[in-house]
Backbone bond lengths (Angstrom), bond angles and torsions (degrees), N, CA, C in turn:
res aa  C-N    CA-C-N  psi(-1)  N-CA   C-N-CA  omega(-1)  CA-C   N-CA-C  phi
1 M - - - 1.428 - - 1.528 111.02 -
2 W 1.342 117.61 -40.04 1.451 120.73 179.11 1.518 111.22 -64.22
3 I 1.288 116.84 -33.76 1.466 120.38 -179.99 1.525 109.45 -67.76
4 T 1.306 118.08 -40.14 1.462 121.90 179.39 1.522 110.59 -65.43
5 L 1.323 117.31 -42.75 1.458 119.74 178.92 1.518 111.12 -66.88
6 F 1.329 116.78 -38.75 1.449 120.39 178.24 1.526 110.79 -63.46
7 N 1.320 117.46 -43.14 1.467 121.57 178.46 1.523 111.06 -64.90
8 L 1.330 117.63 -39.35 1.452 121.62 178.21 1.527 110.54 -64.88
9 A 1.318 117.41 -43.51 1.457 121.46 178.60 1.523 110.55 -64.99
10 W 1.304 116.63 -39.55 1.459 120.61 178.24 1.538 110.47 -65.14
11 A 1.318 118.22 -38.52 1.458 122.57 -179.54 1.526 111.56 -69.31
12 M 1.319 118.60 -28.50 1.450 121.98 -178.23 1.524 112.88 -85.63
13 G 1.294 118.25 -9.82 1.452 122.06 -177.80 1.516 111.74 -76.70
14 P 1.322 117.49 170.28 1.464 121.31 177.98 1.524 109.87 -68.03
15 P 1.338 116.89 153.06 1.463 118.90 179.79 1.525 110.51 -67.41
16 P 1.328 117.08 146.89 1.462 120.47 177.60 1.525 110.22 -62.92
17 K 1.294 116.73 157.97 1.467 120.91 -177.44 1.522 110.02 -61.57
18 G 1.356 113.90 136.93 1.456 119.78 177.41 1.514 114.21 86.81
19 E 1.314 119.43 -3.56 1.457 120.01 -178.62 1.527 113.19 -119.84
20 G 1.288 119.50 5.23 1.448 119.03 -172.16 1.510 113.87 -110.03
21 G 1.299 114.61 164.44 1.446 121.63 169.06 1.508 116.57 76.08
22 G 1.249 119.51 -51.16 1.454 122.01 -175.21 1.525 110.74 82.27
23 N 1.299 115.26 -173.11 1.445 122.24 -178.86 1.527 109.58 -79.98
24 A 1.332 117.76 130.67 1.469 121.14 -179.83 1.522 110.72 -67.34
25 F 1.321 118.01 -33.93 1.464 121.04 179.24 1.523 111.08 -65.07
26 A 1.322 117.21 -34.76 1.466 120.83 -179.52 1.523 111.30 -63.29
27 A 1.315 117.69 -27.21 1.460 120.70 178.09 1.529 111.46 -71.51
28 F 1.331 117.61 -26.32 1.460 120.72 -178.52 1.528 113.43 -91.11
29 I 1.302 118.76 -9.54 1.464 121.41 -178.88 1.533 111.97 -58.06
30 P 1.334 121.00 -46.23 1.473 119.04 177.48 1.532 112.98 -60.83
31 L 1.320 117.55 -38.30 1.467 119.88 178.14 1.520 111.51 -65.30
32 I 1.319 116.10 -40.63 1.464 120.02 178.36 1.527 110.27 -64.30
33 L 1.322 117.46 -42.61 1.465 120.67 178.69 1.526 111.59 -63.47
34 I 1.314 117.36 -39.98 1.467 120.62 178.02 1.528 110.27 -62.89
35 F 1.334 117.30 -43.22 1.466 120.09 178.00 1.523 111.12 -62.18
36 V 1.325 118.04 -41.90 1.469 121.27 179.74 1.529 110.33 -62.09
37 V 1.322 116.94 -43.25 1.468 120.44 178.88 1.524 110.14 -63.47
38 F 1.329 117.89 -45.31 1.460 120.91 178.23 1.519 111.25 -61.07
39 Y 1.327 117.18 -39.64 1.457 120.01 -179.72 1.520 111.11 -61.82
40 F 1.333 117.30 -49.07 1.457 119.69 -175.62 1.524 113.25 -76.79
41 L 1.318 118.77 -25.33 1.465 120.17 -178.84 1.528 113.59 -95.42
42 L 1.327 118.66 -26.16 1.463 120.43 -175.21 1.524 113.56 -121.49
43 I 1.312 117.77 -54.68 1.458 120.81 -170.58 1.529 111.89 -70.66
44 R 1.310 117.23 -50.54 1.473 120.98 -176.49 1.530 112.65 -62.71
45 P 1.347 120.27 -46.58 1.469 118.42 177.24 1.527 113.04 -61.84
46 Q 1.330 117.76 -35.98 1.462 120.30 178.43 1.523 111.34 -66.12
47 Q 1.335 117.10 -38.94 1.460 120.52 177.32 1.528 111.05 -65.11
48 K 1.326 117.28 -40.41 1.466 120.88 177.90 1.525 111.17 -63.20
49 Q 1.334 116.51 -42.40 1.461 120.94 -179.90 1.530 110.33 -65.58
50 A 1.314 117.97 -41.26 1.463 121.37 178.90 1.527 110.80 -64.70
51 K 1.316 117.44 -39.96 1.464 121.10 178.20 1.525 110.44 -65.03
52 K 1.317 116.95 -41.42 1.467 121.21 178.75 1.534 110.44 -62.97
53 H 1.341 117.77 -40.28 1.459 121.60 179.29 1.534 110.68 -67.43
54 R 1.343 118.18 -40.30 1.466 121.08 176.54 1.523 110.96 -60.64
55 M 1.331 117.07 -42.20 1.465 120.69 178.85 1.524 110.76 -65.10
56 L 1.326 117.00 -39.03 1.463 120.97 177.29 1.523 110.25 -60.23
57 L 1.331 117.71 -46.23 1.459 121.49 -178.44 1.528 111.41 -66.19
58 Q 1.319 117.75 -35.00 1.465 120.32 178.93 1.524 111.92 -69.65
59 N 1.335 117.01 -29.75 1.462 121.04 -174.71 1.524 113.61 -96.84
60 L 1.328 118.68 9.81 1.463 120.17 177.57 1.529 109.65 -67.37
61 K 1.332 114.82 139.76 1.462 118.98 178.68 1.519 109.59 -143.50
62 K 1.303 115.46 165.18 1.457 122.04 -179.03 1.528 109.64 -60.66
63 G 1.326 115.80 133.55 1.458 121.05 178.71 1.520 114.17 99.25
64 D 1.314 118.80 -14.06 1.466 121.36 177.78 1.523 110.15 -69.70
65 W 1.328 115.43 143.72 1.457 121.18 173.62 1.515 107.85 -96.02
66 V 1.336 116.42 128.84 1.456 121.01 -175.30 1.526 110.06 -132.96
67 V 1.318 114.31 163.60 1.461 122.18 170.68 1.521 106.79 -120.56
68 T 1.342 115.80 138.66 1.458 120.30 -178.80 1.516 110.21 -93.50
69 A 1.330 115.54 170.84 1.459 120.47 178.22 1.525 110.85 -65.08
70 G 1.330 117.38 -24.55 1.461 121.66 177.73 1.515 113.41 -85.10
71 G 1.332 117.66 -5.40 1.459 121.32 176.52 1.518 114.78 98.44
72 L 1.330 118.94 5.99 1.459 121.00 177.59 1.524 110.05 -76.65
73 H 1.321 115.71 136.36 1.459 121.63 176.38 1.514 107.07 -109.93
74 G 1.323 116.31 128.83 1.456 118.47 -178.90 1.509 112.44 -163.64
75 R 1.350 112.62 173.77 1.460 120.71 -179.61 1.527 107.85 -106.11
76 I 1.317 116.18 139.07 1.460 120.98 -178.30 1.525 110.21 -76.04
77 L 1.338 115.50 126.93 1.456 121.26 174.91 1.523 111.77 -98.80
78 N 1.336 116.68 -34.98 1.457 120.70 -177.54 1.526 108.95 -151.69
79 V 1.331 116.11 142.90 1.460 121.84 178.31 1.521 108.19 -127.55
80 S 1.341 116.29 128.03 1.464 120.63 171.78 1.530 107.54 -119.72
81 D 1.315 116.63 -167.66 1.465 119.72 -177.76 1.517 112.42 -64.11
82 T 1.330 117.48 -39.62 1.466 120.14 -174.89 1.518 114.09 -124.31
83 V 1.342 118.55 -11.87 1.467 121.72 -174.33 1.519 109.87 -124.40
84 V 1.329 114.96 141.11 1.466 122.38 175.05 1.524 107.57 -121.56
85 T 1.332 116.35 132.98 1.458 120.81 175.61 1.522 107.96 -100.40
86 L 1.337 115.25 124.08 1.462 121.31 -179.25 1.516 110.71 -110.12
87 E 1.324 115.21 150.08 1.455 121.97 170.83 1.525 106.75 -111.08
88 L 1.332 116.14 121.74 1.453 121.35 -176.34 1.524 110.04 -100.97
89 P 1.328 118.19 118.74 1.456 120.57 177.67 1.522 110.32 -74.63
90 P 1.283 123.46 162.11 1.468 128.06 0.40 1.520 112.60 -91.17
91 D 1.335 119.20 -7.05 1.466 121.07 -175.32 1.522 113.42 -93.30
92 N 1.319 117.68 5.53 1.463 123.88 179.10 1.532 112.39 55.19
93 I 1.304 115.76 45.92 1.460 121.77 176.81 1.523 108.21 -78.32
94 K 1.338 116.44 135.11 1.465 120.75 179.61 1.523 108.87 -100.29
95 V 1.333 116.06 131.50 1.462 122.85 -177.95 1.521 108.12 -132.81
96 K 1.344 115.50 136.35 1.470 120.08 173.77 1.519 107.97 -101.72
97 I 1.323 115.80 131.02 1.460 120.95 178.49 1.526 108.98 -130.64
98 T 1.325 115.41 159.73 1.457 120.39 174.01 1.522 108.67 -71.09
99 K 1.300 115.52 137.57 1.468 121.23 -175.19 1.524 112.44 -57.75
100 N 1.325 117.58 -34.14 1.467 120.85 -178.33 1.524 112.76 -66.89
101 H 1.337 117.98 -16.67 1.457 120.71 -178.68 1.529 113.30 -88.02
102 V 1.322 117.68 2.67 1.466 120.16 172.18 1.518 107.06 -75.03
103 A 1.335 116.05 119.13 1.464 120.18 -175.73 1.520 112.13 -87.30
104 G 1.323 117.84 -33.45 1.453 118.86 -178.90 1.508 112.09 179.35
105 L 1.316 114.84 170.25 1.461 121.46 176.14 1.520 109.27 -84.40
106 L 1.324 115.19 148.28 1.453 119.59 175.03 1.517 109.23 -91.68
107 K 1.304 115.28 158.52 1.453 120.62 -177.83 1.535 110.55 -68.51
108 P 1.337 118.62 153.98 1.470 121.52 -177.64 1.535 114.04 -61.94
109 E 1.345 119.17 -19.46 1.461 120.19 -179.05 1.524 111.30 -61.50
110 I 1.324 117.67 -29.10 1.447 121.18 -178.90 1.517 110.86 -69.31
111 E 1.322 118.33 -31.90 1.455 121.52 179.32 1.531 111.71 -63.52
112 K 1.322 118.66 -29.05 1.459 122.54 -177.73 1.522 112.08 -73.27
113 K 1.349 117.42 -22.70 1.466 120.30 -176.20 1.493 112.80 -71.09
């Protein structure tokens, strides 16, 4: 019984010099790896997509067929810094939308219709 208590007391004591704690950098390696994975799987693709959308908005011109974030399909009649005027077929309705709500260009096949 005394041996068990002695071993328990020894186990509860502070670690001997030179054997405790480990390397502090080794504790941060999992966090660094998690950040790297998040960067390549989430942050970097989102930045690429945002850059592509900014380039799309800068290159809009009169006559382009676009789709809006709300699902409207139309042809651009006028482009300003913040507003785009669309013509919606078949009744040629004119709508002004915020430029940031243009989701993408439509394929050229739609222009033939």
